[in-house]
TIFI-71709 format. One record per atom (N, C-alpha, C, CB): residue number from 1; residue in one letter; atom name; x negated, y, z negated. Coordinates in Angstrom, 1 decimal. Atoms other than C-alpha are relative to their C-alpha. Glycine has a CB too. Layout:
# TIFI-71709
@resi=NUM resn=A name=CA east=X north=Y up=Z
...
//
This chain:
# TIFI-71709
@resi=1 resn=M name=N east=0.4 north=0.1 up=1.4
@resi=1 resn=M name=CA east=-86.6 north=96.7 up=-124.2
@resi=1 resn=M name=C east=0.6 north=1.4 up=-0.5
@resi=1 resn=M name=CB east=-1.8 north=-0.2 up=-0.3
@resi=2 resn=K name=N east=-0.3 north=-1.1 up=0.4
@resi=2 resn=K name=CA east=-85.7 north=99.7 up=-126.9
@resi=2 resn=K name=C east=-0.7 north=0.0 up=-1.5
@resi=2 resn=K name=CB east=1.5 north=0.3 up=0.1
@resi=3 resn=L name=N east=0.9 north=0.0 up=0.6
@resi=3 resn=L name=CA east=-88.2 north=101.0 up=-129.1
@resi=3 resn=L name=C east=1.3 north=1.2 up=-1.4
@resi=3 resn=L name=CB east=-1.8 north=0.7 up=1.1
@resi=4 resn=L name=N east=-0.8 north=-0.5 up=1.6
@resi=4 resn=L name=CA east=-87.2 north=102.3 up=-133.2
@resi=4 resn=L name=C east=-1.7 north=0.0 up=-0.6
@resi=4 resn=L name=CB east=1.5 north=-1.6 up=-1.0
@resi=5 resn=V name=N east=1.5 north=-0.2 up=1.0
@resi=5 resn=V name=CA east=-90.4 north=103.9 up=-134.9
@resi=5 resn=V name=C east=0.6 north=0.2 up=-1.6
@resi=5 resn=V name=CB east=-1.1 north=2.0 up=0.6
@resi=6 resn=S name=N east=-0.4 north=-0.2 up=1.6
@resi=6 resn=S name=CA east=-89.8 north=103.7 up=-138.8
@resi=6 resn=S name=C east=0.2 north=1.7 up=-0.6
@resi=6 resn=S name=CB east=-1.4 north=-0.8 up=-0.8
@resi=7 resn=E name=N east=0.0 north=-1.5 up=0.7
@resi=7 resn=E name=CA east=-89.3 north=106.7 up=-140.8
@resi=7 resn=E name=C east=-1.5 north=0.1 up=-0.5
@resi=7 resn=E name=CB east=1.2 north=0.1 up=-1.5
@resi=8 resn=Y name=N east=1.5 north=-0.5 up=0.5
@resi=8 resn=Y name=CA east=-92.4 north=106.0 up=-142.5
@resi=8 resn=Y name=C east=-1.4 north=0.2 up=1.4
@resi=8 resn=Y name=CB east=-0.6 north=-1.5 up=-1.2
@resi=9 resn=A name=N east=0.9 north=-0.1 up=-1.2
@resi=9 resn=A name=CA east=-94.7 north=105.5 up=-139.2
@resi=9 resn=A name=C east=0.0 north=1.3 up=0.5
@resi=9 resn=A name=CB east=0.3 north=-0.9 up=1.1
@resi=10 resn=A name=N east=-0.4 north=-1.9 up=-0.4
@resi=10 resn=A name=CA east=-93.1 north=109.0 up=-138.0
@resi=10 resn=A name=C east=-0.7 north=0.3 up=-1.0
@resi=10 resn=A name=CB east=1.8 north=0.7 up=-0.1
@resi=11 resn=A name=N east=0.9 north=-1.4 up=0.9
@resi=11 resn=A name=CA east=-94.5 north=110.6 up=-141.3
@resi=11 resn=A name=C east=-1.7 north=-0.6 up=-0.3
@resi=11 resn=A name=CB east=0.9 north=0.6 up=-1.9
@resi=12 resn=R name=N east=1.6 north=1.1 up=-0.2
@resi=12 resn=R name=CA east=-98.0 north=108.1 up=-140.9
@resi=12 resn=R name=C east=-0.7 north=1.7 up=1.5
@resi=12 resn=R name=CB east=0.6 north=-3.0 up=1.4
@resi=13 resn=L name=N east=0.2 north=-0.4 up=-1.2
@resi=13 resn=L name=CA east=-97.9 north=109.9 up=-136.9
@resi=13 resn=L name=C east=0.0 north=1.9 up=-0.6
@resi=13 resn=L name=CB east=1.4 north=-0.7 up=1.1
@resi=14 resn=D name=N east=-0.1 north=-1.1 up=0.4
@resi=14 resn=D name=CA east=-97.3 north=113.6 up=-139.0
@resi=14 resn=D name=C east=-0.8 north=0.3 up=-0.6
@resi=14 resn=D name=CB east=0.9 north=0.2 up=-0.4
@resi=15 resn=D name=N east=1.1 north=0.5 up=0.4
@resi=15 resn=D name=CA east=-100.2 north=112.7 up=-141.5
@resi=15 resn=D name=C east=-1.2 north=0.6 up=0.7
@resi=15 resn=D name=CB east=0.1 north=-1.4 up=0.1
@resi=16 resn=I name=N east=1.2 north=0.1 up=-1.1
@resi=16 resn=I name=CA east=-102.4 north=112.4 up=-138.6
@resi=16 resn=I name=C east=-0.6 north=1.4 up=0.4
@resi=16 resn=I name=CB east=0.4 north=-0.7 up=1.4
@resi=17 resn=W name=N east=0.5 north=-1.3 up=-0.4
@resi=17 resn=W name=CA east=-101.7 north=115.7 up=-137.3
@resi=17 resn=W name=C east=-0.1 north=1.0 up=-0.7
@resi=17 resn=W name=CB east=0.7 north=0.4 up=0.8
@resi=18 resn=N name=N east=0.2 north=-0.9 up=0.8
@resi=18 resn=N name=CA east=-101.5 north=117.9 up=-140.1
@resi=18 resn=N name=C east=-1.6 north=-0.2 up=-0.3
@resi=18 resn=N name=CB east=1.0 north=-0.2 up=-1.3
@resi=19 resn=Y name=N east=1.6 north=-0.2 up=0.6
@resi=19 resn=Y name=CA east=-105.0 north=116.4 up=-141.1
@resi=19 resn=Y name=C east=-0.6 north=0.3 up=1.1
@resi=19 resn=Y name=CB east=-0.7 north=-1.2 up=-0.8
@resi=20 resn=Y name=N east=0.9 north=-0.4 up=-0.4
@resi=20 resn=Y name=CA east=-106.7 north=116.7 up=-137.9
@resi=20 resn=Y name=C east=-0.2 north=1.7 up=0.6
@resi=20 resn=Y name=CB east=0.0 north=-0.9 up=0.8
@resi=21 resn=A name=N east=-0.3 north=-2.1 up=0.3
@resi=21 resn=A name=CA east=-105.0 north=120.7 up=-137.7
@resi=21 resn=A name=C east=-0.7 north=0.5 up=-0.2
@resi=21 resn=A name=CB east=0.7 north=0.7 up=-0.8
@resi=22 resn=T name=N east=0.6 north=-0.1 up=1.2
@resi=22 resn=T name=CA east=-106.6 north=120.9 up=-140.8
@resi=22 resn=T name=C east=-1.9 north=-0.1 up=0.5
@resi=22 resn=T name=CB east=0.7 north=-1.4 up=-1.0
@resi=23 resn=E name=N east=1.1 north=0.1 up=-0.3
@resi=23 resn=E name=CA east=-110.0 north=119.7 up=-140.4
@resi=23 resn=E name=C east=-0.6 north=0.3 up=1.4
@resi=23 resn=E name=CB east=-0.1 north=-1.1 up=-0.3
@resi=24 resn=A name=N east=0.6 north=-0.6 up=-1.2
@resi=24 resn=A name=CA east=-110.4 north=120.3 up=-136.4
@resi=24 resn=A name=C east=0.8 north=0.9 up=0.5
@resi=24 resn=A name=CB east=-0.3 north=-0.9 up=0.9
@resi=25 resn=S name=N east=-1.1 north=-1.3 up=-0.7
@resi=25 resn=S name=CA east=-107.9 north=122.2 up=-134.7
@resi=25 resn=S name=C east=1.3 north=-0.6 up=0.6
@resi=25 resn=S name=CB east=-0.9 north=0.9 up=1.4
@resi=26 resn=E name=N east=-1.1 north=0.4 up=-0.1
@resi=26 resn=E name=CA east=-104.7 north=121.9 up=-133.5
@resi=26 resn=E name=C east=0.4 north=-0.7 up=1.5
@resi=26 resn=E name=CB east=0.8 north=1.2 up=-0.4
@resi=27 resn=R name=N east=0.3 north=0.7 up=-1.9
@resi=27 resn=R name=CA east=-105.8 north=121.1 up=-129.7
@resi=27 resn=R name=C east=-0.6 north=-1.4 up=-0.3
@resi=27 resn=R name=CB east=-1.5 north=1.2 up=1.2
@resi=28 resn=V name=N east=0.5 north=1.4 up=0.6
@resi=28 resn=V name=CA east=-107.7 north=118.1 up=-131.3
@resi=28 resn=V name=C east=1.3 north=-0.8 up=-0.8
@resi=28 resn=V name=CB east=-1.4 north=0.2 up=-1.1
@resi=29 resn=A name=N east=-1.2 north=0.6 up=0.3
@resi=29 resn=A name=CA east=-104.1 north=117.0 up=-133.1
@resi=29 resn=A name=C east=0.8 north=-0.3 up=0.3
@resi=29 resn=A name=CB east=0.4 north=0.2 up=-0.5
@resi=30 resn=D name=N east=-0.7 north=0.6 up=-1.1
@resi=30 resn=D name=CA east=-102.8 north=117.1 up=-130.5
@resi=30 resn=D name=C east=0.3 north=-1.1 up=1.3
@resi=30 resn=D name=CB east=-0.1 north=0.7 up=0.4
@resi=31 resn=R name=N east=0.3 north=0.7 up=-0.4
@resi=31 resn=R name=CA east=-104.6 north=115.1 up=-128.6
@resi=31 resn=R name=C east=-0.3 north=-1.4 up=-0.3
@resi=31 resn=R name=CB east=-0.5 north=0.4 up=0.3
@resi=32 resn=I name=N east=-0.1 north=1.2 up=0.7
@resi=32 resn=I name=CA east=-104.9 north=112.2 up=-130.8
@resi=32 resn=I name=C east=1.0 north=-0.4 up=-0.3
@resi=32 resn=I name=CB east=-0.5 north=0.0 up=-0.9
@resi=33 resn=T name=N east=-1.4 north=0.4 up=-0.1
@resi=33 resn=T name=CA east=-101.2 north=112.3 up=-131.7
@resi=33 resn=T name=C east=0.5 north=-0.2 up=1.1
@resi=33 resn=T name=CB east=0.8 north=0.7 up=-0.4
@resi=34 resn=K name=N east=-1.0 north=0.5 up=-2.1
@resi=34 resn=K name=CA east=-100.1 north=112.0 up=-127.6
@resi=34 resn=K name=C east=-0.9 north=-0.9 up=0.0
@resi=34 resn=K name=CB east=-0.1 north=1.2 up=2.0
@resi=35 resn=K name=N east=0.5 north=0.9 up=-0.3
@resi=35 resn=K name=CA east=-102.6 north=109.5 up=-127.6
@resi=35 resn=K name=C east=0.7 north=-1.3 up=-0.7
@resi=35 resn=K name=CB east=-1.4 north=0.2 up=-0.2
@resi=36 resn=I name=N east=-0.5 north=0.6 up=0.6
@resi=36 resn=I name=CA east=-101.0 north=107.5 up=-129.7
@resi=36 resn=I name=C east=2.0 north=-0.5 up=0.2
@resi=36 resn=I name=CB east=-0.6 north=0.8 up=-1.0
@resi=37 resn=V name=N east=-0.9 north=-0.1 up=-0.5
@resi=37 resn=V name=CA east=-97.8 north=108.4 up=-129.2
@resi=37 resn=V name=C east=0.1 north=-0.8 up=2.2
@resi=37 resn=V name=CB east=0.0 north=1.6 up=-0.5
@resi=38 resn=D name=N east=-0.5 north=0.4 up=-1.2
@resi=38 resn=D name=CA east=-98.2 north=107.4 up=-125.5
@resi=38 resn=D name=C east=-0.6 north=-1.5 up=0.5
@resi=38 resn=D name=CB east=-0.3 north=1.2 up=1.0
@resi=39 resn=D name=N east=0.6 north=1.3 up=0.2
@resi=39 resn=D name=CA east=-99.7 north=104.1 up=-126.7
@resi=39 resn=D name=C east=1.4 north=-0.9 up=0.0
@resi=39 resn=D name=CB east=-1.0 north=-0.1 up=-1.3
@resi=40 resn=I name=N east=-1.3 north=0.1 up=0.2
@resi=40 resn=I name=CA east=-96.5 north=103.8 up=-128.4
@resi=40 resn=I name=C east=1.4 north=-0.5 up=0.8
@resi=40 resn=I name=CB east=0.2 north=1.0 up=-0.2
@resi=41 resn=D name=N east=-0.5 north=-0.1 up=-0.7
@resi=41 resn=D name=CA east=-94.8 north=104.3 up=-125.4
@resi=41 resn=D name=C east=0.6 north=-1.6 up=1.1
@resi=41 resn=D name=CB east=-0.7 north=1.0 up=0.3
@resi=42 resn=W name=N east=0.3 north=1.1 up=-0.9
@resi=42 resn=W name=CA east=-96.4 north=101.7 up=-123.5
@resi=42 resn=W name=C east=0.6 north=-1.5 up=-0.7
@resi=42 resn=W name=CB east=-1.6 north=-0.1 up=0.2
@resi=43 resn=L name=N east=-0.6 north=1.0 up=1.0
@resi=43 resn=L name=CA east=-95.1 north=99.3 up=-125.8
@resi=43 resn=L name=C east=1.0 north=-0.2 up=0.6
@resi=43 resn=L name=CB east=0.3 north=0.3 up=-1.4
@resi=44 resn=V name=N east=-1.7 north=0.6 up=-0.2
@resi=44 resn=V name=CA east=-91.7 north=99.1 up=-124.5
@resi=44 resn=V name=C east=-0.4 north=-0.6 up=1.8
@resi=44 resn=V name=CB east=1.7 north=1.7 up=-0.1
@resi=45 resn=D name=N east=0.3 north=0.3 up=-1.2
@resi=45 resn=D name=CA east=-93.1 north=98.2 up=-120.9
@resi=45 resn=D name=C east=-1.4 north=-1.8 up=-0.1
@resi=45 resn=D name=CB east=-0.7 north=1.8 up=0.7
@resi=46 resn=H name=N east=0.8 north=1.2 up=0.4
@resi=46 resn=H name=CA east=-95.7 north=95.5 up=-122.7
@resi=46 resn=H name=C east=0.0 north=-0.3 up=-1.3
@resi=46 resn=H name=CB east=-1.4 north=0.2 up=0.3
@resi=47 resn=P name=N east=-0.4 north=0.2 up=0.9
@resi=47 resn=P name=CA east=-93.9 north=94.6 up=-125.6
@resi=47 resn=P name=C east=-1.7 north=-1.2 up=-0.9
@resi=47 resn=P name=CB east=1.7 north=-0.8 up=0.5
@resi=48 resn=R name=N east=0.8 north=1.3 up=1.1
@resi=48 resn=R name=CA east=-96.6 north=91.3 up=-126.4
@resi=48 resn=R name=C east=-1.6 north=0.4 up=0.4
@resi=48 resn=R name=CB east=0.4 north=-2.1 up=0.6
@resi=49 resn=G name=N east=1.7 north=-0.4 up=-0.6
@resi=49 resn=G name=CA east=-99.8 north=93.7 up=-125.1
@resi=49 resn=G name=C east=-0.8 north=0.0 up=-1.0
@resi=49 resn=G name=CB east=-0.3 north=1.5 up=0.8
@resi=50 resn=G name=N east=0.7 north=0.2 up=0.9
@resi=50 resn=G name=CA east=-100.7 north=93.9 up=-128.7
@resi=50 resn=G name=C east=-0.2 north=-1.5 up=-0.7
@resi=50 resn=G name=CB east=0.4 north=0.8 up=-0.7
@resi=51 resn=Q name=N east=-0.1 north=1.1 up=0.1
@resi=51 resn=Q name=CA east=-102.4 north=91.3 up=-130.1
@resi=51 resn=Q name=C east=0.4 north=-0.1 up=-1.5
@resi=51 resn=Q name=CB east=-1.2 north=-0.8 up=0.5
@resi=52 resn=Y name=N east=-0.2 north=0.7 up=1.3
@resi=52 resn=Y name=CA east=-101.6 north=89.3 up=-133.1
@resi=52 resn=Y name=C east=-0.6 north=0.7 up=-1.7
@resi=52 resn=Y name=CB east=-0.7 north=-1.5 up=0.4
@resi=53 resn=E name=N east=0.6 north=-0.6 up=0.9
@resi=53 resn=E name=CA east=-101.9 north=91.0 up=-136.4
@resi=53 resn=E name=C east=-0.7 north=-0.9 up=-1.4
@resi=53 resn=E name=CB east=1.1 north=1.0 up=-0.3
@resi=54 resn=P name=N east=0.6 north=1.4 up=1.0
@resi=54 resn=P name=CA east=-104.0 north=88.3 up=-138.6
@resi=54 resn=P name=C east=0.3 north=0.8 up=-1.4
@resi=54 resn=P name=CB east=-2.1 north=-0.6 up=0.2
@resi=55 resn=L name=N east=-0.4 north=-0.3 up=1.5
@resi=55 resn=L name=CA east=-103.9 north=90.4 up=-141.9
@resi=55 resn=L name=C east=1.5 north=0.3 up=-0.6
@resi=55 resn=L name=CB east=-0.7 north=1.3 up=-0.3
@resi=56 resn=L name=N east=-1.5 north=0.3 up=-0.3
@resi=56 resn=L name=CA east=-100.1 north=90.3 up=-141.2
@resi=56 resn=L name=C east=0.5 north=-0.9 up=-0.6
@resi=56 resn=L name=CB east=0.4 north=-0.2 up=1.1
@resi=57 resn=D name=N east=-0.1 north=1.1 up=-0.4
@resi=57 resn=D name=CA east=-100.1 north=86.7 up=-140.7
@resi=57 resn=D name=C east=1.1 north=-0.4 up=-1.2
@resi=57 resn=D name=CB east=-1.4 north=-0.8 up=0.1
@resi=58 resn=H name=N east=-0.3 north=0.5 up=1.1
@resi=58 resn=H name=CA east=-99.2 north=85.7 up=-143.9
@resi=58 resn=H name=C east=1.7 north=-0.3 up=-0.4
@resi=58 resn=H name=CB east=-0.7 north=0.9 up=-0.7
@resi=59 resn=L name=N east=-1.2 north=-0.6 up=-0.1
@resi=59 resn=L name=CA east=-95.6 north=87.3 up=-144.1
@resi=59 resn=L name=C east=1.0 north=-1.3 up=1.2
@resi=59 resn=L name=CB east=-0.3 north=1.9 up=0.6
@resi=60 resn=K name=N east=-0.7 north=0.7 up=-0.7
@resi=60 resn=K name=CA east=-95.0 north=84.9 up=-141.0
@resi=60 resn=K name=C east=1.4 north=0.8 up=0.7
@resi=60 resn=K name=CB east=0.2 north=-1.2 up=-0.9
@resi=61 resn=M name=N east=-0.6 north=-0.4 up=-1.1
@resi=61 resn=M name=CA east=-93.1 north=87.9 up=-139.2
@resi=61 resn=M name=C east=-0.2 north=0.5 up=1.3
@resi=61 resn=M name=CB east=0.5 north=0.6 up=-0.4
@resi=62 resn=G name=N east=0.4 north=-0.4 up=-0.9
@resi=62 resn=G name=CA east=-94.7 north=87.8 up=-136.3
@resi=62 resn=G name=C east=-0.9 north=1.6 up=0.7
@resi=62 resn=G name=CB east=1.0 north=-0.2 up=0.3
@resi=63 resn=H name=N east=0.9 north=-1.6 up=0.3
@resi=63 resn=H name=CA east=-96.8 north=91.7 up=-136.8
@resi=63 resn=H name=C east=-0.8 north=0.0 up=1.4
@resi=63 resn=H name=CB east=-1.5 north=-0.1 up=-1.7
@resi=64 resn=R name=N east=1.2 north=-0.4 up=-1.1
@resi=64 resn=R name=CA east=-98.5 north=92.7 up=-133.7
@resi=64 resn=R name=C east=-0.6 north=1.2 up=-0.4
@resi=64 resn=R name=CB east=0.4 north=0.1 up=1.5
@resi=65 resn=C name=N east=0.7 north=-1.2 up=-0.5
@resi=65 resn=C name=CA east=-101.0 north=95.7 up=-133.0
@resi=65 resn=C name=C east=-0.6 north=0.2 up=1.0
@resi=65 resn=C name=CB east=-0.8 north=0.3 up=-0.5
@resi=66 resn=K name=N east=0.4 north=-0.9 up=-1.0
@resi=66 resn=K name=CA east=-102.1 north=98.3 up=-130.7
@resi=66 resn=K name=C east=-0.9 north=0.6 up=-0.2
@resi=66 resn=K name=CB east=0.8 north=0.9 up=0.4
@resi=67 resn=V name=N east=0.8 north=-0.8 up=0.7
@resi=67 resn=V name=CA east=-105.1 north=99.9 up=-131.2
@resi=67 resn=V name=C east=0.3 north=0.8 up=1.0
@resi=67 resn=V name=CB east=-1.3 north=-0.3 up=-0.3
@resi=68 resn=S name=N east=-0.1 north=-0.9 up=-0.8
@resi=68 resn=S name=CA east=-105.0 north=103.3 up=-130.3
@resi=68 resn=S name=C east=-1.5 north=0.8 up=-1.1
@resi=68 resn=S name=CB east=1.7 north=0.7 up=0.3
@resi=69 resn=G name=N east=1.4 north=-0.5 up=0.4
@resi=69 resn=G name=CA east=-108.7 north=104.7 up=-131.1
@resi=69 resn=G name=C east=-0.1 north=-0.5 up=-1.5
@resi=69 resn=G name=CB east=-0.1 north=1.8 up=0.2
@resi=70 resn=N name=N east=0.2 north=0.5 up=1.5
@resi=70 resn=N name=CA east=-109.1 north=104.5 up=-134.9
@resi=70 resn=N name=C east=1.3 north=-0.7 up=-0.9
@resi=70 resn=N name=CB east=-0.5 north=1.4 up=-0.8
@resi=71 resn=Y name=N east=-1.5 north=0.6 up=0.9
@resi=71 resn=Y name=CA east=-105.4 north=103.4 up=-135.8
@resi=71 resn=Y name=C east=0.4 north=-1.2 up=0.8
@resi=71 resn=Y name=CB east=1.6 north=1.2 up=0.0
@resi=72 resn=K name=N east=-0.6 north=1.0 up=-0.5
@resi=72 resn=K name=CA east=-103.4 north=100.7 up=-135.1
@resi=72 resn=K name=C east=1.3 north=0.1 up=0.0
@resi=72 resn=K name=CB east=-0.3 north=-1.0 up=-0.7
@resi=73 resn=I name=N east=-1.3 north=-0.5 up=0.3
@resi=73 resn=I name=CA east=-100.0 north=100.6 up=-134.3
@resi=73 resn=I name=C east=0.5 north=-1.1 up=-0.6
@resi=73 resn=I name=CB east=0.9 north=0.7 up=1.2
@resi=74 resn=I name=N east=-0.1 north=1.3 up=0.2
@resi=74 resn=I name=CA east=-98.4 north=97.7 up=-136.2
@resi=74 resn=I name=C east=2.2 north=0.5 up=0.5
@resi=74 resn=I name=CB east=-0.8 north=-0.7 up=-2.2
@resi=75 resn=Y name=N east=-1.4 north=0.0 up=-0.6
@resi=75 resn=Y name=CA east=-94.9 north=96.4 up=-134.4
@resi=75 resn=Y name=C east=0.2 north=-1.4 up=-0.6
@resi=75 resn=Y name=CB east=0.3 north=0.2 up=1.9
@resi=76 resn=R name=N east=-0.4 north=1.2 up=-0.2
@resi=76 resn=R name=CA east=-92.8 north=93.8 up=-134.5
@resi=76 resn=R name=C east=0.7 north=0.2 up=1.5
@resi=76 resn=R name=CB east=0.9 north=-0.6 up=-1.2
@resi=77 resn=I name=N east=-1.0 north=0.3 up=-1.9
@resi=77 resn=I name=CA east=-90.6 north=92.1 up=-131.2
@resi=77 resn=I name=C east=1.3 north=-0.4 up=-0.9
@resi=77 resn=I name=CB east=-0.7 north=-1.9 up=1.6
@resi=78 resn=I name=N east=-0.8 north=0.8 up=0.6
@resi=78 resn=I name=CA east=-87.2 north=91.3 up=-132.9
@resi=78 resn=I name=C east=1.0 north=0.3 up=0.9
@resi=78 resn=I name=CB east=0.2 north=0.3 up=-1.4
@resi=79 resn=N name=N east=-0.9 north=0.4 up=-0.9
@resi=79 resn=N name=CA east=-85.1 north=90.2 up=-130.1
@resi=79 resn=N name=C east=-0.6 north=0.8 up=1.6
@resi=79 resn=N name=CB east=1.8 north=0.5 up=-0.6
@resi=80 resn=D name=N east=0.9 north=-0.2 up=-0.9
@resi=80 resn=D name=CA east=-85.1 north=92.9 up=-127.6
@resi=80 resn=D name=C east=-0.7 north=1.6 up=-0.5
@resi=80 resn=D name=CB east=0.8 north=0.0 up=1.5
@resi=81 resn=L name=N east=0.7 north=-0.9 up=0.3
@resi=81 resn=L name=CA east=-86.5 north=95.7 up=-129.6
@resi=81 resn=L name=C east=-1.5 north=-0.1 up=-0.6
@resi=81 resn=L name=CB east=0.8 north=0.6 up=-0.7
@resi=82 resn=I name=N east=1.5 north=-0.1 up=0.6
@resi=82 resn=I name=CA east=-89.5 north=96.7 up=-130.5
@resi=82 resn=I name=C east=-0.2 north=1.1 up=-1.4
@resi=82 resn=I name=CB east=-1.1 north=0.7 up=1.4
@resi=83 resn=F name=N east=-0.1 north=-0.6 up=1.3
@resi=83 resn=F name=CA east=-90.1 north=98.0 up=-134.5
@resi=83 resn=F name=C east=-1.7 north=0.4 up=-0.1
@resi=83 resn=F name=CB east=0.7 north=-1.1 up=-1.3
@resi=84 resn=V name=N east=1.2 north=-0.7 up=0.1
@resi=84 resn=V name=CA east=-93.0 north=100.1 up=-135.0
@resi=84 resn=V name=C east=0.2 north=0.1 up=-1.6
@resi=84 resn=V name=CB east=-0.2 north=1.6 up=1.0
@resi=85 resn=S name=N east=-0.4 north=0.4 up=1.2
@resi=85 resn=S name=CA east=-93.3 north=99.3 up=-138.9
@resi=85 resn=S name=C east=-1.1 north=1.1 up=-0.3
@resi=85 resn=S name=CB east=0.0 north=-1.7 up=-0.6
@resi=86 resn=D name=N east=0.4 north=-0.7 up=1.4
@resi=86 resn=D name=CA east=-96.2 north=101.8 up=-140.1
@resi=86 resn=D name=C east=-1.9 north=0.4 up=1.8
@resi=86 resn=D name=CB east=-0.2 north=-1.8 up=-2.3
@resi=87 resn=I name=N east=1.3 north=-0.6 up=-1.4
@resi=87 resn=I name=CA east=-99.7 north=103.7 up=-137.7
@resi=87 resn=I name=C east=-0.8 north=-0.2 up=-1.1
@resi=87 resn=I name=CB east=-0.1 north=1.8 up=1.0
@resi=88 resn=F name=N east=0.5 north=-0.2 up=1.3
@resi=88 resn=F name=CA east=-102.4 north=102.9 up=-140.0
@resi=88 resn=F name=C east=-1.8 north=0.4 up=0.5
@resi=88 resn=F name=CB east=0.4 north=-1.6 up=-1.1
@resi=89 resn=D name=N east=1.2 north=-0.1 up=-0.1
@resi=89 resn=D name=CA east=-105.8 north=103.7 up=-139.9
@resi=89 resn=D name=C east=-1.1 north=-0.5 up=-0.3
@resi=89 resn=D name=CB east=-0.1 north=0.7 up=-0.2
@resi=90 resn=A name=N east=0.7 north=0.8 up=-0.1
@resi=90 resn=A name=CA east=-108.2 north=101.3 up=-138.9
@resi=90 resn=A name=C east=-1.8 north=-0.1 up=-1.0
@resi=90 resn=A name=CB east=0.1 north=0.1 up=1.5
@resi=91 resn=R name=N east=1.4 north=-0.3 up=0.5
@resi=91 resn=R name=CA east=-111.0 north=102.9 up=-140.9
@resi=91 resn=R name=C east=0.3 north=-0.4 up=-1.6
@resi=91 resn=R name=CB east=-0.4 north=1.8 up=0.4
@resi=92 resn=Q name=N east=-0.3 north=0.2 up=1.3
@resi=92 resn=Q name=CA east=-109.2 north=102.5 up=-144.7
@resi=92 resn=Q name=C east=0.2 north=-1.1 up=-0.4
@resi=92 resn=Q name=CB east=0.9 north=0.6 up=-0.3
@resi=93 resn=D name=N east=-0.2 north=1.6 up=0.9
@resi=93 resn=D name=CA east=-108.7 north=99.4 up=-147.0
@resi=93 resn=D name=C east=1.8 north=-0.8 up=0.7
@resi=93 resn=D name=CB east=0.4 north=0.5 up=-2.6
@resi=94 resn=P name=N east=-1.4 north=0.1 up=-0.8
@resi=94 resn=P name=CA east=-106.3 north=97.3 up=-144.7
@resi=94 resn=P name=C east=0.9 north=-0.4 up=-1.6
@resi=94 resn=P name=CB east=0.0 north=-1.7 up=1.7
@resi=95 resn=E name=N east=-0.9 north=0.1 up=0.6
@resi=95 resn=E name=CA east=-104.5 north=96.5 up=-148.1
@resi=95 resn=E name=C east=1.2 north=1.1 up=-0.2
@resi=95 resn=E name=CB east=-0.6 north=-0.4 up=-0.8
@resi=96 resn=K name=N east=-0.7 north=-1.2 up=0.0
@resi=96 resn=K name=CA east=-102.7 north=99.8 up=-147.4
@resi=96 resn=K name=C east=0.6 north=-0.2 up=1.4
@resi=96 resn=K name=CB east=-0.9 north=1.3 up=-0.2
@resi=97 resn=M name=N east=-0.6 north=0.2 up=-1.5
@resi=97 resn=M name=CA east=-101.3 north=98.7 up=-144.4
@resi=97 resn=M name=C east=1.2 north=-0.4 up=-0.1
@resi=97 resn=M name=CB east=-0.7 north=-1.1 up=0.9
@resi=98 resn=V name=N east=-1.3 north=0.1 up=0.7
@resi=98 resn=V name=CA east=-97.2 north=98.7 up=-144.9
@resi=98 resn=V name=C east=0.6 north=-1.0 up=1.7
@resi=98 resn=V name=CB east=0.9 north=2.1 up=-0.7
@resi=99 resn=W name=N east=-1.1 north=0.7 up=-1.3
@resi=99 resn=W name=CA east=-94.9 north=96.2 up=-142.8
@resi=99 resn=W name=C east=1.1 north=0.0 up=0.1
@resi=99 resn=W name=CB east=0.1 north=-1.1 up=0.3
//
């Protein structure tokens, strides 16, 4: 399987790093974002390892999510491609989730 991370999801990862670097430390930011990146990489070998995302079910596009700490990695399987569309802080309003 191939992996594609959307520009939006990559920008969210940068936002997460910047937030923790400012509010905690760069070391904490590195640890949290490394965990998210490792979980994204895990999807290559386990594409169906994430559960279906019920909050996006109405779109009928087969969105899945992989939980990584306080974050949901939102993705879809399209043929032989894993497309990561969002990295969403699960503590936020679910209406902000991007598909």
